[in-house]
N, C-alpha and C positions, 0 to 999 in steps of 0.2 A: 526548250533545250535542243530539240531536233533541228531547229533553225540555226542555232549556233554551230552544230556539227556540220550542217550542210554548207554554211558559209566558210567554215574552216577546212572543208573537205579537200581531197587531193586535186580536184579539177577546178577549184575556185581560185581566182586571182585576187579578188577583193577581200575574201574572208580572213586570211591571216593578218592582213594589215589592220582591219577593224578590230579583231581580237587583241592585237598587240596594243592598240591605242587604249581600248577599254580596260585592259588588264593593268596598264601603267597608271591609269587614273585611279583605279581601285586600290592599287598598292600605295599610291601617294596619300589616299584618304585614311589609311590605317595608321594609327599612332602606336609607337612601342609602349609596352607596359612592363614594369618591373615589380616584382613582389618581394616584400621584406619578410623573412622568416624569423619568428620569435619563439622561444620555448613556451610550452603551454603552462599556464598558471593554474596550480591546483585549486579546486573549488574549496570555498570555506565550508566548514561543517555547520551550516545553518539550515534551519527548516524552511519549507516553502513560505510559511507565514512570516518568519523573521526576514527572509529576503524581500518579500513584498513590502514589509514595513520599512526596511532600509532604503529601498528605491522609491518609496512613496506611492505605491499602488494601493488603491482602496480594496477592502475586503468585499467580495461579492455577496449580496444578500441572500442568494440561492432561493429557497422555497418560501421564505418569510414575506416576500413581496407579492406573491401570487395569491389570488383569491381561490379558495378551494372549489374545484369543479366536480360535478357529479360523475363525469366519466373517470376521472382519476380516483375518486373515492370508491367507486364500484370496482375498479380494477384492483386496487389495493385490498379491498374486502374479499374479492374473489380469491386472491392468493392466500389471504389469511384463513378463509374458510377451508381451502384445500389443505393447508397445514393442520388445521384443527381436525379435519376428517382423517388425515394420516395419523395424528396423535391418538384418535379414537381406536383405529385399527391396531396400532402398536400396543395400546393399553389393554384392549380386549384380548389380543394374542398373548401378551405377557401374563395377564390374569388367568387365562385358560391353562397355561402351562404351570404357573407357580402357585396358584391357590389350592388349598387342601380340599375344599368342597366345590361342587359345581356352582356356576354363577347364579343359578336359580335360588340357591340357598341364601345368598347374600341379598338378593332382591326381596325375598320373604322376610329377612331380618329388618330391612328398611321399612316394609309395610307394618311390621309388628311395632315399630317405634312410634307409630301413629302421629306422624308429622302432619301438620295442617295441609289442606288442599291447595292453598295459595303458594306456599314454598315449593311443594312438589310440582305444581304446574310451572312455576318459574324455572325450576331446575330442568324439567323436561323441555321447556321452550329453549333454554340455553343449549341443550344437547341437540335438539331438532333443527334449530334455525340454520346452523352451518350446512347441514345436509340439504335442506330445502333451498337455501340461497344458492349453493354451489350447483345444485341440479338445474334450477331454472335459469341461472345465468349461463350455464353450459349450453342449454338449449338456445339461448339468445346468441351465443357465440357461433353455434352451428348454423343459425339463420344468417349470420353475417358471412359465414363461409360460402353461402349460396348467393352472395351479392344482394341481399335484401336488407332493408332498414339501415342503410349506411349514411343517409344524410344526417346532419347535426340534429335537426328537429326529430327525426325518427329515432336516433340514438338516445336522445333524452326521453322520448315517449316510451320506448321499450325499456329503458332503465327504470323509470318510475313504475311501469306496469310490472316489471319483474320484481321490484321491491314489494309491491302490494301482493302479488301472487305468492312469493316466497314467505311473506309474513303470515298470510292466511294458511299456507301449507304447513308452516311450523306450528300454528295454533291448532290445526286439525290433528297433526301428529302428537302434540302435547296433550290433547284431550283424550286420546286413546289410553285404555288402561294397560 
């Protein structure tokens, strides 16, 4: 750009002539274009799927074509256990405010019903597993935040280890009286 200005500068005899020749060549290379204005056509009241069917686009298979992966399943489960823990807190808070007697009374009533050890253990496990899973998976995520265990092989290894540790932790919590 500075070369063009130097050639076209006030002290240059050759510059203006070169610029004039190049500009006329460029102007001759440009062709005129005209635009035709038409009023906008209102869209039809059809859904996205109806439009795609009308113009012949296939429906995307979305998740049905993918093989379930451990990483996706663990991520979904982490979110689900977080929601379950939130539900626990809400239910316990609501019961503390609305129940006539303290929560200990209702626990004693369950013990007096003499439900078998198997169903009680299963119920305790269903309550303890979300806590155990969310806790240990949270530790796994904290390790990722320190840039550790981020290769695919390590992600899968820590995923399986976390599942084992959280299951054992839930069993231990369920065995407590």
